[in-house]
mmCIF file as gemmi writes it, N, C-alpha and C atoms, coordinates in Angstrom:
data_model
loop_
_atom_site.group_PDB
_atom_site.id
_atom_site.type_symbol
_atom_site.label_atom_id
_atom_site.label_alt_id
_atom_site.label_comp_id
_atom_site.label_asym_id
_atom_site.label_entity_id
_atom_site.label_seq_id
_atom_site.pdbx_PDB_ins_code
_atom_site.Cartn_x
_atom_site.Cartn_y
_atom_site.Cartn_z
_atom_site.occupancy
_atom_site.B_iso_or_equiv
_atom_site.pdbx_formal_charge
_atom_site.auth_seq_id
_atom_site.auth_asym_id
_atom_site.pdbx_PDB_model_num
ATOM 1 N N . UNK Axp A 1 ? -11.577 4.318 -12.837 1 0 ? 1 A 1
ATOM 2 C CA . UNK Axp A 1 ? -10.25 4.811 -12.518 1 0 ? 1 A 1
ATOM 3 C C . UNK Axp A 1 ? -10.314 5.669 -11.253 1 0 ? 1 A 1
ATOM 4 N N . UNK Axp A 2 ? -9.325 5.525 -10.418 1 0 ? 2 A 1
ATOM 5 C CA . UNK Axp A 2 ? -9.235 6.283 -9.173 1 0 ? 2 A 1
ATOM 6 C C . UNK Axp A 2 ? -8.698 7.673 -9.486 1 0 ? 2 A 1
ATOM 7 N N . UNK Axp A 3 ? -9.313 8.69 -8.909 1 0 ? 3 A 1
ATOM 8 C CA . UNK Axp A 3 ? -8.842 10.046 -9.158 1 0 ? 3 A 1
ATOM 9 C C . UNK Axp A 3 ? -7.571 10.328 -8.357 1 0 ? 3 A 1
ATOM 10 N N . UNK Axp A 4 ? -6.742 11.185 -8.901 1 0 ? 4 A 1
ATOM 11 C CA . UNK Axp A 4 ? -5.485 11.551 -8.25 1 0 ? 4 A 1
ATOM 12 C C . UNK Axp A 4 ? -5.759 12.477 -7.07 1 0 ? 4 A 1
ATOM 13 N N . UNK Axp A 5 ? -4.991 12.312 -6.013 1 0 ? 5 A 1
ATOM 14 C CA . UNK Axp A 5 ? -5.078 13.236 -4.889 1 0 ? 5 A 1
ATOM 15 C C . UNK Axp A 5 ? -3.709 13.538 -4.285 1 0 ? 5 A 1
ATOM 16 N N . UNK Axp A 6 ? -2.648 13.126 -4.973 1 0 ? 6 A 1
ATOM 17 C CA . UNK Axp A 6 ? -1.277 13.402 -4.539 1 0 ? 6 A 1
ATOM 18 C C . UNK Axp A 6 ? -0.556 14.079 -5.698 1 0 ? 6 A 1
ATOM 19 N N . UNK Axp A 7 ? -0.015 15.24 -5.451 1 0 ? 7 A 1
ATOM 20 C CA . UNK Axp A 7 ? 0.699 15.93 -6.514 1 0 ? 7 A 1
ATOM 21 C C . UNK Axp A 7 ? 1.751 16.873 -5.984 1 0 ? 7 A 1
ATOM 22 N N . UNK Axp A 8 ? 2.523 17.406 -6.878 1 0 ? 8 A 1
ATOM 23 C CA . UNK Axp A 8 ? 3.511 18.442 -6.568 1 0 ? 8 A 1
ATOM 24 C C . UNK Axp A 8 ? 4.491 18.076 -5.485 1 0 ? 8 A 1
ATOM 25 N N . UNK Axp A 9 ? 4.594 18.956 -4.5 1 0 ? 9 A 1
ATOM 26 C CA . UNK Axp A 9 ? 5.549 18.765 -3.403 1 0 ? 9 A 1
ATOM 27 C C . UNK Axp A 9 ? 5.246 17.512 -2.589 1 0 ? 9 A 1
ATOM 28 N N . UNK Axp A 10 ? 3.981 17.203 -2.44 1 0 ? 10 A 1
ATOM 29 C CA . UNK Axp A 10 ? 3.576 16.007 -1.688 1 0 ? 10 A 1
ATOM 30 C C . UNK Axp A 10 ? 4.144 14.755 -2.369 1 0 ? 10 A 1
ATOM 31 N N . UNK Axp A 11 ? 4.056 14.701 -3.676 1 0 ? 11 A 1
ATOM 32 C CA . UNK Axp A 11 ? 4.571 13.553 -4.428 1 0 ? 11 A 1
ATOM 33 C C . UNK Axp A 11 ? 6.094 13.47 -4.293 1 0 ? 11 A 1
ATOM 34 N N . UNK Axp A 12 ? 6.758 14.616 -4.395 1 0 ? 12 A 1
ATOM 35 C CA . UNK Axp A 12 ? 8.21 14.65 -4.246 1 0 ? 12 A 1
ATOM 36 C C . UNK Axp A 12 ? 8.626 14.194 -2.851 1 0 ? 12 A 1
ATOM 37 N N . UNK Axp A 13 ? 7.922 14.671 -1.828 1 0 ? 13 A 1
ATOM 38 C CA . UNK Axp A 13 ? 8.225 14.273 -0.456 1 0 ? 13 A 1
ATOM 39 C C . UNK Axp A 13 ? 8.041 12.768 -0.268 1 0 ? 13 A 1
ATOM 40 N N . UNK Axp A 14 ? 6.978 12.219 -0.83 1 0 ? 14 A 1
ATOM 41 C CA . UNK Axp A 14 ? 6.748 10.771 -0.711 1 0 ? 14 A 1
ATOM 42 C C . UNK Axp A 14 ? 7.844 9.974 -1.418 1 0 ? 14 A 1
ATOM 43 N N . UNK Axp A 15 ? 8.328 10.487 -2.531 1 0 ? 15 A 1
ATOM 44 C CA . UNK Axp A 15 ? 9.423 9.825 -3.252 1 0 ? 15 A 1
ATOM 45 C C . UNK Axp A 15 ? 10.697 9.831 -2.416 1 0 ? 15 A 1
ATOM 46 N N . UNK Axp A 16 ? 11.024 10.978 -1.835 1 0 ? 16 A 1
ATOM 47 C CA . UNK Axp A 16 ? 12.219 11.097 -0.996 1 0 ? 16 A 1
ATOM 48 C C . UNK Axp A 16 ? 12.106 10.175 0.223 1 0 ? 16 A 1
ATOM 49 N N . UNK Axp A 17 ? 10.935 10.15 0.838 1 0 ? 17 A 1
ATOM 50 C CA . UNK Axp A 17 ? 10.729 9.26 1.988 1 0 ? 17 A 1
ATOM 51 C C . UNK Axp A 17 ? 10.872 7.797 1.596 1 0 ? 17 A 1
ATOM 52 N N . UNK Axp A 18 ? 10.357 7.432 0.434 1 0 ? 18 A 1
ATOM 53 C CA . UNK Axp A 18 ? 10.463 6.042 -0.026 1 0 ? 18 A 1
ATOM 54 C C . UNK Axp A 18 ? 11.922 5.644 -0.205 1 0 ? 18 A 1
ATOM 55 N N . UNK Axp A 19 ? 12.711 6.518 -0.805 1 0 ? 19 A 1
ATOM 56 C CA . UNK Axp A 19 ? 14.134 6.217 -1.015 1 0 ? 19 A 1
ATOM 57 C C . UNK Axp A 19 ? 14.871 6.143 0.32 1 0 ? 19 A 1
ATOM 58 N N . UNK Axp A 20 ? 14.609 7.1 1.207 1 0 ? 20 A 1
ATOM 59 C CA . UNK Axp A 20 ? 15.277 7.111 2.517 1 0 ? 20 A 1
ATOM 60 C C . UNK Axp A 20 ? 14.909 5.878 3.339 1 0 ? 20 A 1
ATOM 61 N N . UNK Axp A 21 ? 13.635 5.513 3.327 1 0 ? 21 A 1
ATOM 62 C CA . UNK Axp A 21 ? 13.206 4.332 4.086 1 0 ? 21 A 1
ATOM 63 C C . UNK Axp A 21 ? 13.753 3.045 3.471 1 0 ? 21 A 1
ATOM 64 N N . UNK Axp A 22 ? 13.887 3.009 2.156 1 0 ? 22 A 1
ATOM 65 C CA . UNK Axp A 22 ? 14.484 1.829 1.514 1 0 ? 22 A 1
ATOM 66 C C . UNK Axp A 22 ? 15.95 1.695 1.932 1 0 ? 22 A 1
ATOM 67 N N . UNK Axp A 23 ? 16.673 2.808 1.978 1 0 ? 23 A 1
ATOM 68 C CA . UNK Axp A 23 ? 18.074 2.78 2.418 1 0 ? 23 A 1
ATOM 69 C C . UNK Axp A 23 ? 18.166 2.338 3.878 1 0 ? 23 A 1
ATOM 70 N N . UNK Axp A 24 ? 17.272 2.85 4.717 1 0 ? 24 A 1
ATOM 71 C CA . UNK Axp A 24 ? 17.236 2.437 6.117 1 0 ? 24 A 1
ATOM 72 C C . UNK Axp A 24 ? 16.94 0.945 6.235 1 0 ? 24 A 1
ATOM 73 N N . UNK Axp A 25 ? 16.007 0.462 5.428 1 0 ? 25 A 1
ATOM 74 C CA . UNK Axp A 25 ? 15.648 -0.956 5.468 1 0 ? 25 A 1
ATOM 75 C C . UNK Axp A 25 ? 16.848 -1.836 5.117 1 0 ? 25 A 1
ATOM 76 N N . UNK Axp A 26 ? 17.567 -1.459 4.076 1 0 ? 26 A 1
ATOM 77 C CA . UNK Axp A 26 ? 18.743 -2.239 3.674 1 0 ? 26 A 1
ATOM 78 C C . UNK Axp A 26 ? 19.785 -2.228 4.789 1 0 ? 26 A 1
ATOM 79 N N . UNK Axp A 27 ? 20.027 -1.068 5.361 1 0 ? 27 A 1
ATOM 80 C CA . UNK Axp A 27 ? 21.023 -0.963 6.44 1 0 ? 27 A 1
ATOM 81 C C . UNK Axp A 27 ? 20.623 -1.797 7.652 1 0 ? 27 A 1
ATOM 82 N N . UNK Axp A 28 ? 19.376 -1.706 8.057 1 0 ? 28 A 1
ATOM 83 C CA . UNK Axp A 28 ? 18.904 -2.47 9.224 1 0 ? 28 A 1
ATOM 84 C C . UNK Axp A 28 ? 18.941 -3.965 8.958 1 0 ? 28 A 1
ATOM 85 N N . UNK Axp A 29 ? 18.548 -4.378 7.749 1 0 ? 29 A 1
ATOM 86 C CA . UNK Axp A 29 ? 18.569 -5.803 7.425 1 0 ? 29 A 1
ATOM 87 C C . UNK Axp A 29 ? 19.994 -6.335 7.39 1 0 ? 29 A 1
ATOM 88 N N . UNK Axp A 30 ? 20.933 -5.538 6.906 1 0 ? 30 A 1
ATOM 89 C CA . UNK Axp A 30 ? 22.336 -5.954 6.902 1 0 ? 30 A 1
ATOM 90 C C . UNK Axp A 30 ? 22.878 -6.113 8.313 1 0 ? 30 A 1
ATOM 91 N N . UNK Axp A 31 ? 22.39 -5.276 9.231 1 0 ? 31 A 1
ATOM 92 C CA . UNK Axp A 31 ? 22.832 -5.358 10.623 1 0 ? 31 A 1
ATOM 93 C C . UNK Axp A 31 ? 22.108 -6.444 11.407 1 0 ? 31 A 1
ATOM 94 N N . UNK Axp A 32 ? 21.143 -7.106 10.774 1 0 ? 32 A 1
ATOM 95 C CA . UNK Axp A 32 ? 20.421 -8.179 11.435 1 0 ? 32 A 1
ATOM 96 C C . UNK Axp A 32 ? 19.178 -7.732 12.182 1 0 ? 32 A 1
ATOM 97 N N . UNK Axp A 33 ? 18.817 -6.471 12.075 1 0 ? 33 A 1
ATOM 98 C CA . UNK Axp A 33 ? 17.612 -5.952 12.735 1 0 ? 33 A 1
ATOM 99 C C . UNK Axp A 33 ? 16.42 -6.161 11.798 1 0 ? 33 A 1
ATOM 100 N N . UNK Axp A 34 ? 15.871 -7.354 11.837 1 0 ? 34 A 1
ATOM 101 C CA . UNK Axp A 34 ? 14.83 -7.73 10.885 1 0 ? 34 A 1
ATOM 102 C C . UNK Axp A 34 ? 13.523 -6.976 11.103 1 0 ? 34 A 1
ATOM 103 N N . UNK Axp A 35 ? 13.166 -6.691 12.335 1 0 ? 35 A 1
ATOM 104 C CA . UNK Axp A 35 ? 11.904 -6.001 12.608 1 0 ? 35 A 1
ATOM 105 C C . UNK Axp A 35 ? 11.906 -4.597 12.016 1 0 ? 35 A 1
ATOM 106 N N . UNK Axp A 36 ? 12.929 -3.816 12.333 1 0 ? 36 A 1
ATOM 107 C CA . UNK Axp A 36 ? 13.018 -2.454 11.795 1 0 ? 36 A 1
ATOM 108 C C . UNK Axp A 36 ? 13.175 -2.484 10.281 1 0 ? 36 A 1
ATOM 109 N N . UNK Axp A 37 ? 13.96 -3.417 9.784 1 0 ? 37 A 1
ATOM 110 C CA . UNK Axp A 37 ? 14.153 -3.543 8.339 1 0 ? 37 A 1
ATOM 111 C C . UNK Axp A 37 ? 12.855 -3.833 7.614 1 0 ? 37 A 1
ATOM 112 N N . UNK Axp A 38 ? 12.062 -4.73 8.171 1 0 ? 38 A 1
ATOM 113 C CA . UNK Axp A 38 ? 10.784 -5.078 7.553 1 0 ? 38 A 1
ATOM 114 C C . UNK Axp A 38 ? 9.808 -3.91 7.607 1 0 ? 38 A 1
ATOM 115 N N . UNK Axp A 39 ? 9.721 -3.246 8.749 1 0 ? 39 A 1
ATOM 116 C CA . UNK Axp A 39 ? 8.814 -2.098 8.872 1 0 ? 39 A 1
ATOM 117 C C . UNK Axp A 39 ? 9.216 -0.965 7.919 1 0 ? 39 A 1
ATOM 118 N N . UNK Axp A 40 ? 10.498 -0.698 7.829 1 0 ? 40 A 1
ATOM 119 C CA . UNK Axp A 40 ? 10.973 0.343 6.913 1 0 ? 40 A 1
ATOM 120 C C . UNK Axp A 40 ? 10.708 -0.051 5.463 1 0 ? 40 A 1
ATOM 121 N N . UNK Axp A 41 ? 10.83 -1.334 5.148 1 0 ? 41 A 1
ATOM 122 C CA . UNK Axp A 41 ? 10.544 -1.814 3.785 1 0 ? 41 A 1
ATOM 123 C C . UNK Axp A 41 ? 9.079 -1.611 3.421 1 0 ? 41 A 1
ATOM 124 N N . UNK Axp A 42 ? 8.202 -1.972 4.335 1 0 ? 42 A 1
ATOM 125 C CA . UNK Axp A 42 ? 6.766 -1.807 4.092 1 0 ? 42 A 1
ATOM 126 C C . UNK Axp A 42 ? 6.412 -0.336 3.892 1 0 ? 42 A 1
ATOM 127 N N . UNK Axp A 43 ? 6.966 0.518 4.74 1 0 ? 43 A 1
ATOM 128 C CA . UNK Axp A 43 ? 6.704 1.957 4.621 1 0 ? 43 A 1
ATOM 129 C C . UNK Axp A 43 ? 7.256 2.498 3.304 1 0 ? 43 A 1
ATOM 130 N N . UNK Axp A 44 ? 8.446 2.055 2.908 1 0 ? 44 A 1
ATOM 131 C CA . UNK Axp A 44 ? 9.047 2.507 1.642 1 0 ? 44 A 1
ATOM 132 C C . UNK Axp A 44 ? 8.181 2.114 0.456 1 0 ? 44 A 1
ATOM 133 N N . UNK Axp A 45 ? 7.671 0.893 0.468 1 0 ? 45 A 1
ATOM 134 C CA . UNK Axp A 45 ? 6.804 0.445 -0.627 1 0 ? 45 A 1
ATOM 135 C C . UNK Axp A 45 ? 5.52 1.268 -0.641 1 0 ? 45 A 1
ATOM 136 N N . UNK Axp A 46 ? 4.953 1.521 0.517 1 0 ? 46 A 1
ATOM 137 C CA . UNK Axp A 46 ? 3.727 2.314 0.593 1 0 ? 46 A 1
ATOM 138 C C . UNK Axp A 46 ? 3.904 3.716 0.038 1 0 ? 46 A 1
ATOM 139 N N . UNK Axp A 47 ? 4.95 4.409 0.49 1 0 ? 47 A 1
ATOM 140 C CA . UNK Axp A 47 ? 5.204 5.758 -0.006 1 0 ? 47 A 1
ATOM 141 C C . UNK Axp A 47 ? 5.544 5.74 -1.496 1 0 ? 47 A 1
ATOM 142 N N . UNK Axp A 48 ? 6.258 4.714 -1.931 1 0 ? 48 A 1
ATOM 143 C CA . UNK Axp A 48 ? 6.595 4.601 -3.35 1 0 ? 48 A 1
ATOM 144 C C . UNK Axp A 48 ? 5.357 4.418 -4.211 1 0 ? 48 A 1
ATOM 145 N N . UNK Axp A 49 ? 4.448 3.562 -3.77 1 0 ? 49 A 1
ATOM 146 C CA . UNK Axp A 49 ? 3.203 3.355 -4.519 1 0 ? 49 A 1
ATOM 147 C C . UNK Axp A 49 ? 2.388 4.641 -4.566 1 0 ? 49 A 1
ATOM 148 N N . UNK Axp A 50 ? 2.318 5.355 -3.438 1 0 ? 50 A 1
ATOM 149 C CA . UNK Axp A 50 ? 1.605 6.641 -3.407 1 0 ? 50 A 1
ATOM 150 C C . UNK Axp A 50 ? 2.195 7.608 -4.422 1 0 ? 50 A 1
ATOM 151 N N . UNK Axp A 51 ? 3.514 7.69 -4.483 1 0 ? 51 A 1
ATOM 152 C CA . UNK Axp A 51 ? 4.178 8.63 -5.384 1 0 ? 51 A 1
ATOM 153 C C . UNK Axp A 51 ? 3.956 8.254 -6.844 1 0 ? 51 A 1
ATOM 154 N N . UNK Axp A 52 ? 4.008 6.962 -7.158 1 0 ? 52 A 1
ATOM 155 C CA . UNK Axp A 52 ? 3.864 6.52 -8.548 1 0 ? 52 A 1
ATOM 156 C C . UNK Axp A 52 ? 2.419 6.632 -9.028 1 0 ? 52 A 1
ATOM 157 N N . UNK Axp A 53 ? 1.472 6.23 -8.197 1 0 ? 53 A 1
ATOM 158 C CA . UNK Axp A 53 ? 0.067 6.236 -8.617 1 0 ? 53 A 1
ATOM 159 C C . UNK Axp A 53 ? -0.62 7.58 -8.407 1 0 ? 53 A 1
ATOM 160 N N . UNK Axp A 54 ? 0.019 8.474 -7.663 1 0 ? 54 A 1
ATOM 161 C CA . UNK Axp A 54 ? -0.556 9.795 -7.326 1 0 ? 54 A 1
ATOM 162 C C . UNK Axp A 54 ? -1.872 9.647 -6.565 1 0 ? 54 A 1
ATOM 163 N N . UNK Axp A 55 ? -1.994 8.601 -5.802 1 0 ? 55 A 1
ATOM 164 C CA . UNK Axp A 55 ? -3.195 8.372 -5.004 1 0 ? 55 A 1
ATOM 165 C C . UNK Axp A 55 ? -2.8 7.906 -3.61 1 0 ? 55 A 1
ATOM 166 N N . UNK Axp A 56 ? -3.476 8.437 -2.599 1 0 ? 56 A 1
ATOM 167 C CA . UNK Axp A 56 ? -3.274 8.027 -1.211 1 0 ? 56 A 1
ATOM 168 C C . UNK Axp A 56 ? -4.644 7.777 -0.589 1 0 ? 56 A 1
ATOM 169 N N . UNK Axp A 57 ? -4.834 6.607 -0.06 1 0 ? 57 A 1
ATOM 170 C CA . UNK Axp A 57 ? -6.096 6.251 0.566 1 0 ? 57 A 1
ATOM 171 C C . UNK Axp A 57 ? -6.426 7.123 1.761 1 0 ? 57 A 1
ATOM 172 N N . UNK Axp A 58 ? -5.42 7.466 2.563 1 0 ? 58 A 1
ATOM 173 C CA . UNK Axp A 58 ? -5.668 8.333 3.716 1 0 ? 58 A 1
ATOM 174 C C . UNK Axp A 58 ? -6.066 9.739 3.264 1 0 ? 58 A 1
ATOM 175 N N . UNK Axp A 59 ? -5.435 10.239 2.207 1 0 ? 59 A 1
ATOM 176 C CA . UNK Axp A 59 ? -5.847 11.536 1.666 1 0 ? 59 A 1
ATOM 177 C C . UNK Axp A 59 ? -7.314 11.48 1.246 1 0 ? 59 A 1
ATOM 178 N N . UNK Axp A 60 ? -7.7 10.409 0.583 1 0 ? 60 A 1
ATOM 179 C CA . UNK Axp A 60 ? -9.088 10.259 0.136 1 0 ? 60 A 1
ATOM 180 C C . UNK Axp A 60 ? -10.033 10.192 1.331 1 0 ? 60 A 1
ATOM 181 N N . UNK Axp A 61 ? -9.649 9.457 2.351 1 0 ? 61 A 1
ATOM 182 C CA . UNK Axp A 61 ? -10.48 9.311 3.543 1 0 ? 61 A 1
ATOM 183 C C . UNK Axp A 61 ? -10.736 10.651 4.234 1 0 ? 61 A 1
ATOM 184 N N . UNK Axp A 62 ? -9.687 11.478 4.29 1 0 ? 62 A 1
ATOM 185 C CA . UNK Axp A 62 ? -9.807 12.77 4.977 1 0 ? 62 A 1
ATOM 186 C C . UNK Axp A 62 ? -10.134 13.932 4.037 1 0 ? 62 A 1
ATOM 187 N N . UNK Axp A 63 ? -10.355 13.645 2.759 1 0 ? 63 A 1
ATOM 188 C CA . UNK Axp A 63 ? -10.729 14.693 1.815 1 0 ? 63 A 1
ATOM 189 C C . UNK Axp A 63 ? -9.596 15.634 1.445 1 0 ? 63 A 1
ATOM 190 N N . UNK Axp A 64 ? -8.37 15.151 1.501 1 0 ? 64 A 1
ATOM 191 C CA . UNK Axp A 64 ? -7.21 15.973 1.179 1 0 ? 64 A 1
ATOM 192 C C . UNK Axp A 64 ? -6.836 15.76 -0.282 1 0 ? 64 A 1
ATOM 193 N N . UNK Axp A 65 ? -6.595 16.858 -0.993 1 0 ? 65 A 1
ATOM 194 C CA . UNK Axp A 65 ? -6.188 16.797 -2.397 1 0 ? 65 A 1
ATOM 195 C C . UNK Axp A 65 ? -5.042 17.772 -2.6 1 0 ? 65 A 1
ATOM 196 N N . UNK Axp A 66 ? -3.842 17.259 -2.856 1 0 ? 66 A 1
ATOM 197 C CA . UNK Axp A 66 ? -2.678 18.128 -3.027 1 0 ? 66 A 1
ATOM 198 C C . UNK Axp A 66 ? -2.299 18.3 -4.49 1 0 ? 66 A 1
ATOM 199 N N . UNK Axp A 67 ? -3.183 17.906 -5.412 1 0 ? 67 A 1
ATOM 200 C CA . UNK Axp A 67 ? -2.867 18.069 -6.826 1 0 ? 67 A 1
ATOM 201 C C . UNK Axp A 67 ? -2.957 19.521 -7.272 1 0 ? 67 A 1
ATOM 202 N N . UNK Axp A 68 ? -3.588 20.369 -6.498 1 0 ? 68 A 1
ATOM 203 C CA . UNK Axp A 68 ? -3.724 21.772 -6.878 1 0 ? 68 A 1
ATOM 204 C C . UNK Axp A 68 ? -2.409 22.539 -6.769 1 0 ? 68 A 1
ATOM 205 N N . UNK Axp A 69 ? -1.396 21.972 -6.08 1 0 ? 69 A 1
ATOM 206 C CA . UNK Axp A 69 ? -0.115 22.675 -5.945 1 0 ? 69 A 1
ATOM 207 C C . UNK Axp A 69 ? 0.876 22.317 -7.053 1 0 ? 69 A 1
ATOM 208 N N . UNK Axp A 70 ? 0.415 21.693 -8.121 1 0 ? 70 A 1
ATOM 209 C CA . UNK Axp A 70 ? 1.295 21.334 -9.236 1 0 ? 70 A 1
ATOM 210 C C . UNK Axp A 70 ? 1.575 22.512 -10.11 1 0 ? 70 A 1
């Protein structure tokens, strides 16, 4: 099992970013801007997965652990 390294405010921020980027993706895709819509979708999924799993690969790579702020 992978250890958690995302918690507290970091997790909340990632959740908010995922929702905001998903809204941006929908808006851009509706306007026909497929490139921005796709990039925002990918970013939203990434931040969403980080928030749900409480794990971030970049945090692990750089030795960052925000679970202590819970």
